[in-house]
C-alpha positions as CSV (number, residue, x, y, z in Angstrom):
1,X,49.3,-69.0,-29.7
2,X,46.8,-70.3,-32.2
3,X,43.5,-71.9,-31.5
4,X,44.7,-75.4,-32.7
5,X,47.5,-75.3,-30.1
6,X,45.0,-75.1,-27.1
7,X,44.4,-78.6,-25.7
8,X,42.1,-79.8,-22.8
9,X,43.8,-80.8,-19.6
10,X,46.7,-78.5,-20.2
11,X,47.6,-75.3,-18.3
12,X,48.5,-72.0,-20.0
13,X,49.9,-68.6,-18.9
14,X,47.4,-66.0,-19.9
15,X,48.4,-62.3,-20.1
16,X,45.7,-59.6,-19.9
17,X,47.2,-56.7,-21.9
18,X,44.3,-54.3,-21.2
19,X,45.1,-54.1,-17.5
20,X,47.7,-51.8,-16.1
21,X,50.0,-53.2,-14.9
22,X,49.7,-56.3,-17.1
23,X,48.2,-59.2,-15.2
24,X,49.1,-62.9,-15.8
25,X,47.3,-66.0,-14.5
26,X,47.6,-69.7,-15.0
27,X,44.4,-71.3,-16.5
28,X,43.8,-75.0,-17.0
29,X,41.5,-75.9,-19.9
30,X,38.9,-78.4,-18.7
31,X,37.4,-79.0,-22.1
32,X,36.7,-77.4,-25.4
33,X,33.0,-76.9,-26.3
34,X,31.4,-75.2,-29.3
35,X,34.3,-72.9,-30.0
36,X,35.0,-72.1,-26.4
37,X,37.6,-73.1,-23.8
38,X,36.0,-74.0,-20.5
39,X,38.3,-73.1,-17.6
40,X,37.9,-73.0,-13.8
41,X,37.7,-69.5,-12.4
42,X,39.3,-68.4,-9.1
43,X,35.9,-68.9,-7.3
44,X,35.7,-72.5,-8.6
45,X,33.0,-71.9,-11.2
46,X,33.5,-73.1,-14.8
47,X,33.8,-70.2,-17.2
48,X,33.6,-70.3,-21.0
49,X,36.0,-68.1,-23.0
50,X,35.8,-67.9,-26.8
51,X,38.7,-70.0,-28.1
52,X,40.0,-67.2,-30.3
53,X,40.2,-64.8,-27.3
54,X,41.8,-67.5,-25.1
55,X,44.4,-68.2,-27.7
56,X,45.1,-64.4,-28.0
57,X,45.8,-64.2,-24.3
58,X,47.8,-67.5,-24.0
59,X,51.5,-66.9,-24.0
60,X,52.9,-70.4,-23.2
61,X,51.9,-73.8,-22.0
62,X,52.8,-74.3,-18.3
63,X,53.9,-77.7,-17.1
64,X,54.1,-76.9,-13.4
65,X,51.8,-74.5,-11.8
């Protein structure tokens, strides 16, 4: 995906290609700030991921999940 396709309040399937086997998670973008996507981590903390990196991991928008 591209950075302009990432929108707050939407969920995306992220694929981590560096892990073996490949790992996929669903991440909801809470907001966009200063070139980062702010998402909630598994532990409940908010985590900032550079938007370019987030877009590189995002494979599709998820409507349910």
